[in-house]
PLY file of the C-alpha trace (Angstrom):
ply
format ascii 1.0
element vertex 119
property float x
property float y
property float z
element edge 118
property int vertex1
property int vertex2
end_header
-5.11 7.14 -19.33
-5.30 4.43 -22.06
-6.51 1.60 -19.73
-8.96 -0.80 -21.15
-12.20 0.05 -20.29
-13.26 -3.40 -18.93
-10.57 -3.32 -16.21
-11.58 -3.18 -12.68
-10.55 -1.52 -9.38
-12.18 -1.22 -6.10
-12.74 1.54 -3.64
-13.31 0.91 -0.04
-14.21 3.57 2.49
-13.02 2.56 5.94
-13.00 4.17 9.62
-9.81 5.43 11.31
-9.35 2.35 13.22
-9.46 0.14 10.19
-6.99 2.61 8.30
-4.71 2.66 11.13
-4.52 -1.00 11.20
-3.90 -1.19 7.20
-1.52 1.38 7.57
0.85 -0.45 10.22
0.20 -3.60 8.41
1.45 -2.43 4.92
3.48 0.58 5.55
4.71 -0.10 9.22
3.70 3.56 10.25
1.11 4.27 13.14
-1.99 6.25 12.79
-4.56 6.60 10.03
-3.62 7.89 6.61
-5.80 9.34 4.08
-5.51 6.83 1.25
-3.64 3.36 0.63
-3.18 1.91 -2.89
-2.84 -1.91 -3.59
-1.75 -2.65 -7.31
-2.73 -6.06 -8.63
-1.85 -6.61 -12.23
0.79 -3.67 -12.67
-1.41 -2.07 -15.01
0.28 0.89 -16.65
-1.13 3.72 -18.74
-1.62 3.09 -22.58
-2.07 -0.68 -21.85
-5.57 -1.02 -23.25
-4.41 -3.33 -26.08
-3.28 -5.97 -23.76
-7.03 -6.24 -22.68
-8.88 -5.85 -19.18
-7.09 -6.25 -16.02
-7.53 -6.13 -12.38
-6.04 -2.57 -11.62
-6.20 -2.85 -7.82
-7.71 -1.73 -4.62
-8.03 1.87 -3.14
-8.74 2.33 0.50
-9.99 5.88 1.58
-10.55 7.08 5.17
-13.15 9.86 4.84
-12.74 11.19 8.34
-9.05 12.06 7.65
-10.05 13.42 4.19
-12.59 15.57 5.96
-10.02 16.94 8.43
-7.54 17.73 5.57
-10.36 19.29 3.54
-10.77 21.96 6.20
-6.88 22.52 6.54
-6.85 22.96 2.71
-10.01 25.09 2.53
-12.17 22.92 0.25
-15.01 20.53 0.64
-14.42 16.81 1.84
-15.89 15.76 -1.50
-12.94 17.71 -3.31
-10.69 15.98 -1.13
-12.05 12.61 -1.83
-11.69 13.17 -5.58
-8.14 14.29 -5.16
-7.38 11.29 -2.88
-9.03 8.79 -5.36
-7.25 10.14 -8.32
-3.91 10.12 -6.33
-4.71 6.49 -5.45
-5.56 5.61 -8.98
-2.38 7.01 -10.31
-0.48 4.93 -7.66
-2.19 1.94 -9.02
-0.87 2.83 -12.50
2.67 3.01 -11.41
3.16 6.60 -10.57
5.05 7.70 -7.43
6.13 10.74 -5.73
9.33 9.39 -3.77
11.62 11.88 -5.68
11.07 15.42 -6.77
10.99 14.63 -10.51
8.53 11.84 -9.87
6.58 14.05 -7.62
6.31 16.93 -10.00
5.00 14.57 -12.84
2.50 12.68 -10.65
1.03 15.89 -9.18
0.94 17.60 -12.45
-0.96 14.84 -13.87
-3.32 14.81 -10.86
-4.19 18.42 -11.12
-4.67 18.13 -14.84
-7.06 14.91 -14.45
-8.95 16.55 -11.58
-9.35 19.83 -13.52
-10.78 17.79 -16.47
-13.22 16.01 -14.18
-14.39 19.22 -12.41
-15.00 20.86 -15.73
-17.23 18.17 -17.05
0 1
1 2
2 3
3 4
4 5
5 6
6 7
7 8
8 9
9 10
10 11
11 12
12 13
13 14
14 15
15 16
16 17
17 18
18 19
19 20
20 21
21 22
22 23
23 24
24 25
25 26
26 27
27 28
28 29
29 30
30 31
31 32
32 33
33 34
34 35
35 36
36 37
37 38
38 39
39 40
40 41
41 42
42 43
43 44
44 45
45 46
46 47
47 48
48 49
49 50
50 51
51 52
52 53
53 54
54 55
55 56
56 57
57 58
58 59
59 60
60 61
61 62
62 63
63 64
64 65
65 66
66 67
67 68
68 69
69 70
70 71
71 72
72 73
73 74
74 75
75 76
76 77
77 78
78 79
79 80
80 81
81 82
82 83
83 84
84 85
85 86
86 87
87 88
88 89
89 90
90 91
91 92
92 93
93 94
94 95
95 96
96 97
97 98
98 99
99 100
100 101
101 102
102 103
103 104
104 105
105 106
106 107
107 108
108 109
109 110
110 111
111 112
112 113
113 114
114 115
115 116
116 117
117 118
């Protein structure tokens, strides 16, 4: 994605109670969600020339991911890979608030996952 290789991000795994608390605090929505992203330095794709940065934090809820995996017909590991990729894309400024942005973000998400899984 053209981000400086010394850039940092954190990934946290939390239970449903903690995720519910974060979801309410930051999104004003009740109940647990699958992934939350908290950007820090507003890093964008192809920003490697500007040097290392703190990309942000991704918070995942494995139990929500496992339930979604069952519904989607794939493994919890595959769901966590998808959610991590989704979270990183949010940290890099992608969103899915409108149909055009959603097509772009989800298309890139599938491309990155396909590349990851083919290695």
